[in-house]
C-alpha positions in Angstrom: 1.4 -69.0 49.5 2.0 -71.3 52.5 4.5 -69.6 54.8 6.4 -72.0 57.1 8.8 -70.9 59.9 11.6 -73.3 60.6 14.5 -73.5 63.0 17.3 -76.1 62.9 20.2 -75.9 65.3 22.9 -78.2 64.0 24.1 -80.4 61.2 21.8 -83.3 61.9 18.8 -81.0 62.1 19.9 -79.4 58.8 19.8 -82.8 57.2 16.3 -83.5 58.5 15.2 -80.0 57.6 16.3 -80.4 54.0 14.4 -83.7 53.8 11.3 -82.0 55.3 11.5 -79.1 52.8 11.9 -81.4 49.8 8.9 -83.5 50.9 6.6 -80.5 51.6 7.5 -78.8 48.3 6.3 -81.8 46.4 2.9 -81.6 48.2 2.6 -77.8 48.5 4.3 -76.3 45.4 3.6 -72.7 46.6 5.4 -72.9 49.9 8.0 -70.6 51.5 10.4 -71.4 54.4 12.3 -69.0 56.6 13.9 -68.9 60.0 17.2 -70.4 61.0 18.6 -72.9 58.4 21.8 -74.7 57.6 23.4 -75.0 54.2 21.4 -78.1 53.1 18.1 -76.4 54.0 19.2 -73.2 52.2 20.1 -75.2 49.1 16.4 -76.4 49.1 15.3 -72.8 49.2 14.9 -71.9 52.9 15.8 -68.3 53.8 17.9 -68.1 57.0 17.7 -65.0 59.2 20.6 -66.1 61.5 23.6 -68.4 61.1 22.7 -71.9 62.2 26.1 -72.5 63.8 25.2 -69.9 66.5 22.8 -72.5 67.9 25.3 -75.5 67.8 26.1 -75.6 71.5 25.8 -78.6 73.8 26.2 -78.9 77.5 25.2 -76.8 80.5 28.5 -75.0 80.9 28.9 -74.6 77.2 25.4 -73.1 76.8 26.0 -70.8 79.8 29.0 -69.3 77.9 26.8 -68.5 74.9 23.5 -67.8 76.8 23.3 -64.1 76.1 23.7 -64.6 72.4 21.3 -67.5 72.3 18.6 -65.6 74.2 19.1 -62.6 71.9 18.6 -64.7 68.8 15.6 -66.4 70.2 14.0 -63.1 71.2 14.6 -61.8 67.6 13.2 -64.9 65.9 10.1 -64.8 68.1 9.6 -61.1 67.4 10.0 -61.7 63.6 7.4 -64.5 63.6 5.0 -62.5 65.8 5.3 -59.5 63.5 5.0 -61.7 60.3 3.0 -64.7 61.5 3.7 -67.9 59.4 0.9 -70.4 58.7 2.9 -73.0 60.5 6.1 -73.1 62.6 8.2 -76.3 62.6 11.1 -76.6 65.1 13.6 -79.2 63.9 15.3 -80.9 66.9 17.2 -78.3 69.1 14.4 -78.6 71.7 15.9 -76.3 74.3 15.8 -73.5 71.8 12.7 -74.4 69.8 10.3 -75.2 72.7 10.7 -71.6 73.9 9.9 -70.3 70.4 7.0 -72.6 70.0 5.5 -71.7 73.4 5.5 -68.0 72.5 4.1 -68.5 69.0 1.5 -71.1 70.1 0.2 -68.7 72.7 -0.5 -66.2 69.9 -2.5 -68.7 67.8 0.3 -69.8 65.4 0.3 -73.5 64.7 3.4 -75.4 65.8 5.1 -78.7 65.1 8.3 -80.1 66.7 10.1 -82.4 64.4 12.2 -84.9 66.6 10.8 -85.0 70.1 12.7 -83.9 73.1 14.1 -87.1 74.7 12.0 -86.7 77.9 11.6 -90.5 78.0 15.4 -90.6 78.7 16.0 -87.5 80.8 14.5 -84.2 82.0 10.9 -85.5 82.0 9.9 -82.2 83.7 9.8 -80.7 80.2 6.5 -82.5 79.4 4.2 -79.6 80.6 6.1 -77.2 78.3 5.7 -79.6 75.4 2.0 -79.8 76.1 1.7 -76.0 76.1 4.0 -75.3 73.1 3.2 -77.8 70.3 0.2 -78.9 68.3 1.9 -82.0 67.2 5.2 -83.9 67.5 6.8 -85.7 64.6 8.5 -88.5 66.3 11.3 -90.6 64.8 11.4 -93.6 67.1 8.7 -96.3 67.3 8.3 -96.3 71.0 7.8 -92.6 71.3 4.2 -92.4 70.0 2.8 -94.5 72.8 4.9 -92.7 75.4 3.6 -89.3 74.4 0.0 -90.5 74.0 0.3 -91.6 77.7 1.3 -88.0 78.5 -1.4 -86.3 76.4 0.9 -85.1 73.7 -0.3 -85.6 70.1 2.3 -87.1 67.8 2.8 -88.7 64.4 5.4 -91.4 64.0 7.4 -90.6 60.8 10.2 -93.1 61.1 13.6 -91.6 60.4 14.1 -89.9 57.0 17.6 -91.1 56.8 16.4 -94.7 56.4 14.9 -94.0 53.0 17.6 -91.5 51.9 20.8 -93.3 52.5 22.0 -95.9 49.9 21.7 -99.6 50.9 23.5 -101.8 50.5 26.8 -99.9 50.2 29.4 -100.8 47.6 32.4 -100.4 49.9 35.0 -101.4 47.2 33.8 -98.7 44.8 33.8 -96.0 47.5 37.3 -96.9 48.6 38.5 -96.8 45.0 37.0 -93.3 44.7 39.2 -92.3 47.7 42.3 -94.1 46.3 42.5 -96.4 49.4 44.4 -99.6 49.1 41.9 -102.5 49.2 44.2 -104.3 51.8 44.1 -101.5 54.3 41.9 -101.5 57.4 39.8 -98.3 57.2 38.6 -96.6 60.4 36.2 -93.6 60.3 36.7 -91.0 63.1 33.6 -88.9 63.7 34.5 -86.5 66.6 31.4 -84.4 66.3 29.9 -81.4 64.4 30.2 -78.7 67.1 33.4 -76.8 68.1 32.9 -77.9 71.7 32.8 -81.6 70.6 36.0 -81.2 68.6 37.7 -79.5 71.7 36.8 -82.5 73.9 37.5 -85.3 71.4 40.3 -84.3 69.0 43.3 -85.4 71.2 41.4 -88.5 72.4 40.6 -89.6 68.9 44.1 -89.1 67.7 45.6 -91.0 70.6 43.2 -93.9 69.9 44.2 -93.7 66.2 47.9 -94.1 67.1 47.2 -97.2 69.2 44.9 -98.8 66.7 47.5 -98.3 63.9 50.1 -100.1 66.0 47.8 -103.2 66.3 46.2 -103.4 62.8 48.7 -102.4 60.1 48.1 -101.0 57.6 45.3 -98.6 58.7 43.8 -95.6 56.9 41.8 -93.2 59.1 39.1 -91.0 57.5 37.7 -87.9 59.2 34.8 -85.8 57.7 34.3 -82.2 58.7 31.2 -80.2 57.7 33.2 -77.0 57.3 36.8 -75.6 57.2 36.5 -74.0 60.6 36.0 -77.4 62.4 38.8 -79.0 60.3 41.2 -76.2 61.3 40.3 -76.5 65.0 40.8 -80.3 64.9 44.3 -79.9 63.3 45.2 -77.2 65.8 44.3 -79.4 68.7 45.8 -82.6 67.2 49.1 -81.0 66.5 52.0 -83.2 65.5 50.0 -86.4 66.2 48.6 -86.0 62.7 52.0 -87.1 61.4 51.9 -90.4 63.4 49.1 -92.1 61.4 47.9 -92.3 57.8 44.9 -90.0 57.9 42.6 -88.4 55.2 40.5 -85.4 56.1 37.4 -84.6 54.0 35.3 -81.5 54.0 31.9 -83.2 53.5 29.3 -85.1 55.4 30.0 -88.5 56.9 28.3 -90.6 54.3 31.2 -91.4 52.0 33.5 -92.0 55.0 31.1 -94.4 56.6 30.5 -96.2 53.3 34.3 -96.8 53.1 35.1 -97.8 56.7 35.5 -101.2 58.3 34.7 -99.6 61.7 33.9 -96.2 63.1 34.6 -94.3 66.3 31.7 -92.0 66.7 30.9 -89.1 69.1 27.4 -89.9 70.1 24.5 -88.4 68.2 22.7 -88.8 64.9 26.0 -90.1 63.4 25.5 -93.3 65.4 22.3 -93.9 63.4 24.1 -93.0 60.2 26.9 -95.5 60.9 24.3 -98.2 61.5 22.4 -97.4 58.3 25.7 -97.7 56.4 26.3 -101.1 58.0 29.5 -99.8 59.6 30.3 -101.5 63.0 31.0 -98.8 65.5 32.2 -97.8 69.0 30.6 -94.8 70.6 32.3 -92.3 72.9 31.5 -88.9 74.3 33.0 -86.4 76.7 31.5 -83.3 78.3 32.6 -80.8 80.9 32.6 -82.3 84.4 29.7 -80.0 85.5 27.6 -80.9 82.5 28.3 -84.6 82.9 27.2 -84.4 86.6 24.0 -82.7 85.6 23.2 -85.2 82.9 23.7 -88.1 85.3 21.3 -86.5 87.9 18.5 -86.3 85.3 19.1 -89.2 83.0 16.6 -92.1 83.1 17.8 -94.4 80.3 21.1 -96.1 80.3 22.1 -95.8 76.6 23.3 -92.9 74.4 23.9 -94.5 71.0 20.7 -94.3 69.0 20.8 -98.0 67.8 21.1 -99.1 71.4 18.2 -96.9 72.4 16.0 -98.1 69.5 16.7 -101.8 70.2 16.9 -101.3 73.9 20.0 -103.5 74.1 23.8 -102.8 74.3 24.8 -103.8 70.8 27.4 -101.0 70.6 30.1 -100.4 73.2 29.7 -97.0 74.8 32.7 -95.3 76.5 31.5 -92.1 78.2 33.2 -89.4 80.2 35.8 -91.0 82.6 35.4 -94.3 80.9 36.3 -92.7 77.5 40.0 -93.8 77.8 42.4 -94.6 75.0 42.7 -98.2 76.4 38.9 -98.9 76.5 38.2 -97.4 73.1 41.2 -99.1 71.4 40.2 -102.5 72.8 36.7 -102.2 71.4 37.9 -101.1 68.0 40.5 -103.8 67.8 37.9 -106.4 68.6 35.6 -105.1 65.8 38.5 -105.2 63.3 39.5 -108.8 64.2 36.4 -110.6 65.5 34.0 -111.5 62.7 31.4 -112.9 65.1 31.2 -109.6 67.0 30.8 -107.8 63.7 28.1 -110.1 62.4 26.1 -109.7 65.7 26.2 -105.9 65.3 25.3 -106.0 61.6 22.4 -108.3 62.3 21.1 -105.9 65.0 21.4 -103.1 62.5 19.0 -104.9 60.2 16.5 -105.3 63.0 16.8 -101.6 63.7 16.3 -100.7 60.0 13.1 -102.8 59.9 11.7 -101.0 63.0 12.4 -97.6 61.4 11.2 -98.4 57.9 7.8 -96.8 57.2 6.6 -94.4 54.5 8.3 -91.4 56.0 7.3 -89.0 53.2 3.6 -89.8 53.6 3.8 -89.7 57.4 5.3 -86.2 57.3 2.7 -85.0 54.9 -0.1 -86.5 57.0 1.2 -85.0 60.2 1.6 -81.5 58.7 -1.9 -81.7 57.1 -3.5 -82.7 60.4 -2.1 -79.6 62.1 -3.0 -77.2 59.2 -6.5 -78.6 59.2 -6.8 -78.5 63.0 -7.2 -82.2 63.5 -5.9 -83.7 66.8 -5.9 -87.4 66.3 
């Protein structure tokens, strides 16, 4: 039996991890996964030793509040894999957690892969020596990353992004709206405030205030919000309060795919959801808020100017980004109003999405299998 240790730290990593498990099970039928997994990975057969949501923390101040628990979990997962060494360890995103695990395991001769590279090309390039020490191979999801890491003596395999091949395309918006009983004449706006509690805390009131303004300018409007679990939905409702009564809103406990399939536009808290919106051909506006301290630290160490993944991949500002103090109701509302009313603006964004899709479209399944095989067989090409 091939034993593989895995650690995912949030919903997007859980999606990627589930894809990884499905692909590897086809090639290695006698394979076992354990570590820290989300519900999608567990559905594919992974055994989780700790709840994944314990790792779903973003931001310096936010991490400091949870640091003791995070370090305790990392110490225990390292001890588990040292005591019962896997044939291979694969960290899935969550680099601040996983690189520490990988460094300890790699030092003891356990083969390590990091799926989704740390964004050292954008900020905190000082992590490169740690990556060089910790991993045998990166599985990188953006086309420009392979050359970047080769320049810095880190072995990598470009795998494209698994979502490109998984998500349906093109989308039948009319059919999806009918499944949600939405009037065909309504404007439909997706609100994606994030998949972490801290993100909901920073975005809930902002998103609802934007929704109220957009509904004044674009009647009739239906707003759709997906939540990955009841806990996040309840937190959002608690923070939004009576403002939920001011707009026509539907809350769904599921991933964002059906919501993005139905929407005319989306307001997205930065992250993998920006890529998902693009792959569903949903024009979008991106926003994000952090604690003042975390925002200050990010600005000190940030190298690239974009946060939305389509903007990063194409290296051009096709999507409006309203971040931190610029994340105002007025700015965001104006961008959403324009996307709802200006077909030229929509067409430019949709055309850019197609260019992005072409850049990301490779045989991801074979690339993942090749990358894993090269590590298992001790190749370093």
